[in-house]
N, C-alpha and C positions, 0 to 999 in steps of 0.2 A: 381769375386763372382757369383755362379750359383744362379739360380733361386731359388731353395730349401733352399740354406742357406741366402737368402735375407728373403724369407717367415718365416724362423726360427728367425732370428734377429728381424723382426718385430714383432712377436709374442712375444718373450721373452721381447721385450722391453715394450709392453703393460702390460705385467704380472709385470714387475718391477714397472711401473708408479701406477697400481692399488694397490700394495702392497705399494707406498710411499702415497697415499691417504688412505688406510685403516689403517695403523699402527697408525699415529697421531691421528686419529677419535677415534680408540678403545683407547688411552691413555686418551683421552679428555674425553670420555662418560662413560669410565668403564663399559660398558654395556657387557653383555657375547657375545650377536650376534655379535657386533663389533669385540669382541675379536676373535670370529672364523672367521670372514671374514678376519681378520689382519695375522691369522695364516694359513689360507687357502693362501691366495698370499705371504704372507711372507715366506713360506715353497719354492715356487717356485723362489721367488726372490733371495733367499739364493743360491738356485743351479745355478741361471743363472748368479749371480754376480760372485759364484766361478768359473764358467767356463768361463766367461769373463776374469777374472784375470789370470787364467792359460794361456788362449790363448794369453793375451797380454805379458805375460812374455816367450812364448814359452815352457811352463811347462806341464808334464804329470802329472795327479792328481794320488796320492799315492792310494794303493788299498783299505786302510780304507777309504781316503776321498769320493773315487769314490763309496765305497759302504755307505756310510752315504749320498752321495747326492742320491744315488738311492732308500734308504730307505725314503728319504724326497718326492721323488716323487710318492713312494708307499703309502704315508700318505696322498695324497691329498684326494682320495675318502673317507677315514674315517674322514678327517677334513670336508670334504663337507656335508657328512652324520651327522655330529654335527651340522652343520649351518641348516640343514632341521629340525634336532631334537629342534633347538632352535625356530623354527618357527611354527611347527606343532606337533611334537612328532614323534618317531620312535620307533616301537616296540622294546621289550627288546633284544630278539633273535636276530634282525637284526645287532643291535648294538654290541651284543656280537661275532656275526658271522665276522662283519667287523674288530674287534679289533684282532679277532685270525688271521684273514687272515692276517692284517698288520703285527702281531708279526711273522708269518710262511714267510711272505716276506722280511720283515727285517732279519731274520736269516738267510735265502737263500742268501741274497746278503753280510751279512757280514763273513757267516761262510762256504758258499757255494763254490766251485770248480769254478777256473776261466780260459777260459771263462765259463759261466752258460751253461748248456745242453739246448737245445733246447726246452726240455719238461717242464724243470722248467720255462724258459722265457716265454713260450706259457701259463704256469699255471699263472704268474704273470700278464701278459698282461688280462688275462682271469677276475682274481680278480679284477683288476683296473675298466675294462671295466663293469662287472656285479654289482659292488658298484655304480660306477658313472651313470651306466643305470638305477639302481634304483631310486638313487636321481634324475635323470633325469626327470623320469617318475612322482614321487611324486611332484615334482616343477611345472609339467606341469598341475596335477589335481587341485593343488591348485591355479595355474592361472585361470583355468576354473572355479573355485569356486566362486572367487573374481572379483572385477571389478576396474576400474578407472586407476589410474597412477600404482597402486600396481599390478593390471593385468599383464600390459604392462611390469613392469619391471622383473616381475616372468616368463612371457614369454621368455623374454630376457636372463634370467640367465638359464632356462632350455635348451634354445638353445645352450649357452655356455657350459654348461655340457653334451650336446650330441656332440657337435662337439668335444669336448675334448675326450670323450670315443671312438669317431670314430678316431681321430688322434692315440691313443694308439693302437686300434686296427689294423691301418695301418703300425704303426711301428713295431707291432709284426709279422705282415704279412712279412714285409721286411726280418726279422730274419729266415724266410723259406728258404732263398737263391734262389729268383725266378732269371730267367734270367734279362739280362742287362735292357732289355727294360721294361720288368714289375718293376722292380726295380726302374726305373726312375719315372715311372708313378705313384707308390706307394709313392715315396718320395715327388713329387709334390703334390699328392691328401692328404698326411699327413700334408704338410706345409699350404694346403688352410684349411685342418680343424682346424689345430693350430691357424691359423691366425683367422679363423671365430669363434672360442672359446674365444679369447682374446678380439675380437671386441663385442662379443655379452655380454661377461662380462662386458667390459666399460659401455655399454648400460645399462646394468642391474643394476650396481653397482654404477659407477658414470657417469650418462647421465649428458651432459650439459645444462647449463640453458635452452637455448631455446627449447630443446627436452622436459625437464619437463613441461615448459608452454604449449606446443604443446599437451601433453598426460593429463594435467590438465583442459584445455579448456572445453571440452565436458562435463566432470563433473560440472564444475562451471555452464555451460549454463541449464545444467539439473536441478539444484537445484534452479536455477533463475527460470525457467520455473515451478516448482512446487510450489515456494513460491509467484509468482508474482499475482494470483488472489486470495488477501487476503479478499474481501467482501465475498467470495464464503465460507471461513471457517465459518463464523458465529461467531465464539466465540474464545477468545484467546487460551484457551486449543486446540481447533482444529487446530488452526494455528501452535502453538509450536509443537504438534503432525508431521505437516506436515515437519516443519523444523527439527526435528530430524529424521524422516524418509529419509529427501532428505540427510542429513548428513552422517548417517550411509551407504546409498547407493552410496555416493560419495567415501567414502574410502572403501568401500567392508568389514564394520566392522560387529561387531556383534549388534550393537544398539548404540543408542546416545540419550542424555540427555539434556534439557536445565533447568538451574537452576536459579531463579529470587530473588533478595534481598526481604527479607520479611521485610520491614519497614527499617529504618534508624539503628536499634540495632540489630534486628535478622540475622539469617543464611540465607543460600540459600536454595530455596523449591523447590524439582524437584517432577513434578508430572507425574509419569511414567504411560506407555500405560495400564498397568493393573490395573489402579486404586491407586497404592500405591503412598502415598504422602510422601517424605523423606525430611527432613529438616538436611542439614549439616552445623554443627556450623564452623564460620570464623577460623579455627584453622589450623591444620596440614595436612588435607588431599590435595589431587591434586587438586580438583575444588575450596577449599577456598584459597591456595595460588595463583592459576592462577587469581583468583578473585580480592585478595588483591594487588597482584603485577602487576596488569594488563599486564601479559605477559604470552605467551603460554609455557605450561610446557607438560612434559612428567613422566609417573611413571617409577620408578627403576631408574638404572643408577647412575652418580656420586650424584644426589641429593637426592637420597634414599627418594623419596617422594611417598607414597602409595595412592591406590584408597581407598575411602570411603567404609567400608565393607558391608554395605547395598545395595550401588549401585553396588559393584562388584559383590554381590552375585544374585541380578536381572538380572545381563547381564551374568553369569557366565564366568566374565573376567579376564584376566591375565594381561592385560595392558591397557592403556589410556593415550589418549592426550585431553588435557583441554586449551581452549583459552576465555579469557574474552570477553563478549559483551559489547564493549563500544559504548555510545551515548550521543551526545551533550556533550561531554568531561568528560564522568565520566562512570565507571562500573556500570551497571544494572543488569548484570547476566553473566553467565557462560556456556559456550558450552563444553560438556564432549562425546568424541566418544571412546568406549569401544569395545576392541578385546579379543578373546579367545586365541588367540596366540600372541607372543612376537614380536612387530612391527621388520622389518627388515630395513625398509626406514623412520627411523624417521624424517631425516629433511623434506622430502616430506610431511610426515603426518603433521607436526607442520605448514608447509606453507599453507597447503591445509585447515586444521581446523581453521587457522587465516584468511584467505579469508571467509570462511563460516561464521565463527563469525561475521565477518564485515558485510556480505549479511544479517546475521539473525538480527542484530542490526537494519539496515534498515527496515526490515521487522517487526519487534516489535515496532518500532517507529510510523511505518505505521499505524499497528493494533491498537495503543494506540488512534492514532490520530480519526482513525474510531470510536472507541468506546467512545472516548469524544465527537465526532460528535453526535454518536447515544443518549449519555447521555444528551446533550444539547436538541437533538431532542424532547427525551423523556420528558425531563423538560419545554421544549417550548410546546409540546402538552397538558401537564399537565396545564401550564399556561393559554394556549388559553382556556381547558376547563373549567377553573376556570372564565376565563375572561367572556366565553360565558354563564355561569351560572350565573355570576353577571349582565350581561345585558339582560339575560332573566329576571331576578328578576327585575331590573330596568325597562324593558318593560311593566311587569306586573303590576309595580307601576304605570307608565305611562298609562297604560290603565285604572288603577282605578281611577287616577286623572283626565281622560279624562271622565270618566263617571261621575264623582262627578261634574265636570265643565259642562257637559251636561246636567245632572238633577237637581244636588243639588242647583249650583249657577243659572242656567237659571230660573227656576220654581220662586225663591223670586223676581228675576231681572223682570220677567214678570208682578208679583203681584206688584212691585213699579210703572211700567209703565202704567200698567191699572189703578190703582187705581188712581195714578198721573192724567192720561187723564178723568177718571169720574169725578174727582173733577172740574177739570179745564172745561169741558163742561157742565157737571151738575150744577154746583153752581158758574159758574163764577161771578154771579152778587153780591155773597157775598163776594169776595175777591177784593181788591184795586189791583192797578196796580203792586204794588212792589210782593204780594202775587202770583198773575198771572204768573210774571216773574221767580218767584222762580219755580214754578211748571214746567213752560216750561224749565228751566234749569235742573231740575230733570229727564224730559221726555228725552231731547238731551242727559245728561250723561247717563242714562240706555241705550239709544240707542247706543251710542259708547261703552259702556261696553259689548252689546252684539256682537257689531262687533269685538271687541277685541277676545272675548269667542270664537267666530267662527274662528276667524284667528289662534289662538292657536290650536284649534281642528284639523284645516286642517294642521298645520305645524306638528302636532304629527303624523296625519295619513299619510303623505308623507315619515314620518321616519319609519315607521312601516311595510309599506306594501310591500309586495314582487314584486321586480321589473322583470317584462316581458321583453322579447326582441323580440320584433315583428316589422315588416316592417311598420312604421306610415307615412301615407302622411302629412306632416307637413302645405302644403300648403291649404288642404283640410281644416284642423283643422282653421288655421289662417282666412279663409274666413268665416267659421263658427261662429268664434268669431266676426269677422266684424259686418256681419249679426245681433248677438244678441247687439250689442254696438249701431248700427243705428237704431235698434226697440225700445232702450231706449229713446236717444235723435234724434229723425229723423229730428228736423231743423237745425242741426248742418251740417256744409259745409266743410268736410273732404276728402281728396283725400288719397284712401287707396289702396296702390301699394303691391300685392302680388306676389312674384316670382313663375314662374309655376316649376312643378315637383320638388318640395323640400322635401325629404324623409328622414326618418333616422330608425335606430333599435333602440327601447326603448320599455318602457310602454306606451300605449295608454292614459291611464287614467291621467297619472302623466305627461305627455306632455302636454295633453289639460290645465290641471292646469297651467303649466309653462306659457303658451303662452296666457292664460287668464290674469294671472298678469303682465306679460310684456305689451301684447296689450293694457289692461285694463289702466295701467299706463300711457302708450303714449297718450290715448285718454283723461284721466284725465288731465294731464299736458299741453295739447293742447286746452284745453277748452277757453282760453281765447284768442285765435287766432280766427279771422273771418274766416279764408281760412287756415286749417291747412293741415298738408302730414304726413302721417304715412306709413313706409315700411317695409316689412319682405322678407328676402331672405337667400342666403347661401354664405358663405367665405370659403377661404382656409386658416387655422391658423396653421402653423409651421407643413405642412403636414397631418395633421388632419382635419377631416371636422368640419365647424363651422358654426354658424347661427346668424343673428343679428335682431334686432328691433330697428329702428331709427325713430327720431321724430323731428320736428322744435320748440316744445314746450318751456315751462320755462326753462327746463336745470337745473344744480345745478352747485356750485361753487367745483370743483376739490379739494380744499383743504381738502374736507371732504369726499372724494371718498372712503376711508376706513371705513365709517361707512354704507355705502350703504346696505351691505347685513346682519347687526345686527338685530336682534329682536327688535322692539319697538323705532329704531332710524329714525327719520325724519328730512328732510333736508328743509321743508316748513313747515310754519306756517299751522295751521288747519283751520283758518279762510279764508285762501286762497287757501287750497286744502284739501278736506277731506281724510281721511287714518288712517290706524291703525299702520303701521311699520312693519307689517307682511309679507306682499306680497313679496318685494325681498328676504326676508329670506326664503320664501318657495321656489322661483326659484333657489336660490344657494345649498337649500338641494335636490332638485328634481337633479340639474345637478352633484352635488357631488356623488349620491347614482347611477348615470349612468356611473361613472367613469371619468367625464369631471368637467368643472371650468364655471364660467361666471364672467364677468367683464364690467364694465361701463366707457364711456367717455362722455364729455359734458362741457359747458359752461352756466353761468346764461344768459338766453334770447337768447340763441343761439340753444335750443335743447339738446338732447341726444342720446346715441347709447349704448345699451345694446348687448353684443355678448356672447354666451355660446356655448360650446361644450359637446359631450354626450360620451365621451371615444373612445377607439379604436375600438370597436364593431359597432360603429355607421359608419353611411357613406350614401351618397346623391344617390339617385336611378336616374338614367339617363331616 
């Protein structure tokens, strides 16, 4: 077997395989474009099969059979032109000219002299090459106008068509009876062109799965890139528009639209880029059936499913592919891709639209989550604003209460105390012992009431004041408090130990109040000790800076430690140690306002230690 014969057999086998794939598909889909593909390859397969049978039995084709075979070959350009017409439309004069040329070619083959004159053979070759060349250029232009896997398949088809036209031209050149060498070269070149045609048609019409995936991957990556930056879209409508633009670009289609279910009983709502809103009932249209059946569908073919007229008119579409958008186990919408041409590569379009719909489902779910978060944030901001207004109102009422306590309550309290003292001092001789004791009790009660009022006012003040964050020398404050305490009771013997260079970031006034209360308590509860000891310093608590005040005074029962920082809660009797129960509550409020906390440890008769922190912003200065 010569090299030329091997090339011919390989080419013939490719065309027969293509026909074997095209014919069942045409029967299955009943689409005109698939039928034209089957006719194109079927014509070649019939001729090849006839030649194989005759060669197998060593027979020579009868004249009529040979003429019929030649007519089928000459029909290939016209059949390919029909395929082009299915896809993009061919001018009427071109179709008429192709039919007229086919009729003339068939007449010459059936009724012309045998063998045909060289001029007639060249005319047939010219007709074949001209029509096939026209279709080649048209397919190439369409390939350049589209993108994605459609572009690559159409480029392969236009290459196959060009190779076929070249093979026929080289075959016609052999009919001119050149020299033996030229004849051999033309035969090899013609065989290569024919094989190239078969391979290109194979990759264009029946590419293997791995090649389809390879061609499809760039479009999917681009679609994912376009829909990845969800927060930048701002609104659901903007995100849907990006999904639609990406889907149309991926398939090289006229446009795309996403329809979302309008409630549980409504239809599919499409918001087109021109502002038009279209609601498609869940009935017989392509989008509705794809949504209800949760499977990808195409318009036309065996199913006879049509596009919704309004949507088709908006895109001037002749065909469409729809796939459901399924999220969390149920269909929430549908993606429809529209085209002004009849799709030649339905299987690829369906698979790609399904992949895009799956990605769109992820995109829409994420967008919905983002919108839910925005709604929650909006609601939270509203609640915070309401709560802030309530707190502001409460603070206003507290300030009014503080004013009332400061002026309205203290004025009569001073009157009670003042008149009681005047009675006791100026008219003591008129009262017996019992009456005088009653007056002293009234004076003592009014003094305690005054201290309670002062404590309440101080607690309210530390709750309202704005907290500053300055670097505060706590050691200096502690020593200043020590001086004040010794001035009030200079006779006491107390070892006051203050660590050097202890500092923190906080409000100077509030931190002084805090230390005045803690050190004042330590001074008070060590008053029964003949020689007491009070310490102040810094500690490390859980990786955060902490501070302590320690004394060796009366201490407290640890069983009641949870009551230490509650207002008006006292763990000692008034006759043992005076106080209002407000001091430690004030300390706790100040620590909390700095983002810290306070706690105490101790035992009866063994002293107490109070520790506090001031939040992450606090720190000890070296």
